[in-house]
N, C-alpha and C positions, 0 to 999 in steps of 0.2 A: 437268828441273828448268829450266833459262833457259824455255825455251816455256813452262810454267806461271806463272814469272815474269811472264813478259813477257805473256801472255793476260789474266791477274788483278791488274796494272799496278801489279806489287809493284819497286819501282827502289830498295830499301834492303839490296841483300844481296848480300854478296860472295863470290863463288864460288871457292871455290880446288878447281882440280882435282886434287887426288892426296889420296892417303890420309895417315893419322897415322901416324906409325910412331916408332921409338927412334930413326932417323937421318932426315938430307936425301940426298934421292937426287934421280933421275928418276923416279917414282913416290912418293916419298914426302914428308911434310913433318914434322921433328922439332916436339916440340910448343915446345918454346923456339921455334924460325921460326916457327913460326905466331902468336905472341901480341906479339912481339916483330914480326913485318912490320904486324899487322892490327890488334894491338889486340887489347884483352876484350871478349868478346860475353856475351850474355844466351843465346841459344839454336846451339845446331849441328845439323848433320845430319852426322858424322862417320861415314866407314868407314876404321876401325883397324885392320883385314888381322890377326885375334889378337892385337893391341899393346893391347888392355883394360890391362892390368896398366904399361903403361907411362904412361898417359896419365891413368891415376883416380886416382893422388895431385897432379895438378894442380887437381884439381876441388876444389872447397870445402866445396859443398853435395853433398847425397846427389843421386842420378840414376841413374835405370833407364838401361840398355845393352840394346841392340834387335839380336841376334847374327844 
């Protein structure tokens, strides 16, 4: 993803190299920590590793998950 963004001159993207889960640990970040640290966002590519039900209530708009 980093290389693709670089090749296409996209520089307004923040990459958080973690999955979104129920709690913070070495490989995951909670939804609360994600939004507190990085603010709100319009678009996201999220690896939620089976935690769809954890993050879905935070979304105010309808969205489609690709599993």
